N, C-alpha and C positions, 0 to 999 in steps of 0.2 A: 489550494487554494489561500491557504494561509501564507503561502511562503512566494506570491505573488506572479503564478503561475497563469499563463493567457493560455497555454494549451495543453490537454491533458488526454491520454493518451493511455484507455483502458484498453488490455486484450485478455479473453480468457478464454482458453483450451482444456475441452473440458473432455476425455480421450480415456472413455473404460478399457476399451481394446488396449491401447498402448498400458493401461494403467496408471495413468498419469492424471491432474489435476495442474493446470498451471495460471498463476494470476501475473499481470506486468502491469503493473504503472508505472506511466514515465512523462515527466510534467516538464514544462522551461522554467520553471519557477528561480527563483533565488540561487538554488544549491546548498550544499554543503560540505564541509572543509573532512578531512579523515577524520577528524577528532571528531564532530559534530556527529558523523556516520555512524563511527563506532561506538558511540553513547545513545544515537537514537529509538531505539529498540527500551530502555531507561524507562519505568513509568514518572520518572522524577526528573523526566527530560526535555523542555517543550519548546517551540519560540513564540507563543501566547503569552500574552501581555494578562489574559485574561484569567489564569488558574494557572498551577503552577506543576500538576501533570500532563501529564498523555498519554492513554493508556493505547492507542489505537496500534501503533506500531508494535506494543511491548503483548495486547493481545494475539495481535496477528502472526506474532514469531512462539509465542505458544500453541496455536491452532496448529502451527506449523510442523513445532518438533512434536507435539504430543503423537504426532502419527505417522515422524518416523520422515518429514519431508525437509526442505530447506529455505531459507529465508535468507535474499543477496539484497544488500543495497549498494549500489552506486551513484555516487555524485559530484560535480564537480560545482566550486560556488563560480555564480553566475551563467552557468550552462542548464540548471536542472537536474531533476532525481531521478534514478529508476530505480522499483522496489518489484522484484520477484519471487515470489511465494509460491514454490514447488510441494505437490504434495502427491501422496500414493495413492490412486484413484480408489482403490480396495480395501484403506485401512479400518478397523470398525471404528475409531475413534477418530473418521476425518469428518467435520461437520458438515452438516446442508451449507447449500450456497444460499439461500435465502431471497429473496427478493431484490435481485440486481437491478433494476431497471425502477423499483422504487426508491433504492437508495441513494442511484444517481439522480433521478430527477429532486429529491429531496436536496443533496448537496448540490443543485443549481440555481436552487429558489432563488429568485432577486440577484442572482450573478449576470450579468448582462455583456460583460468584458471576458468570459470566458470561454473558448472552443472546446469540445467533446469530441472524441469520436471514442 
């Protein structure tokens, strides 16, 4: 939403029989250059003007890699961004999913111009 997205798509695949948990977030925000994508998981890289750190993608990368998964970020300026986090479902260090519905509701509070799927 900070990147001007008007549409955000969230896909969660919870497939223990395939030993896979994947989370895909796609938006149609301002997008990033290749250089910005390369730095996106750095805690000291953020587009926000209110603070100098951005921990979201840094923590996601840490959570994914500590259990043998992969994080992929694809983006194009003017077209949006896709973040794909793939986990081994059975890995003992995989963190629990938590309250996804509550997180989405909190993120969208007061946002009237954003469509969420």
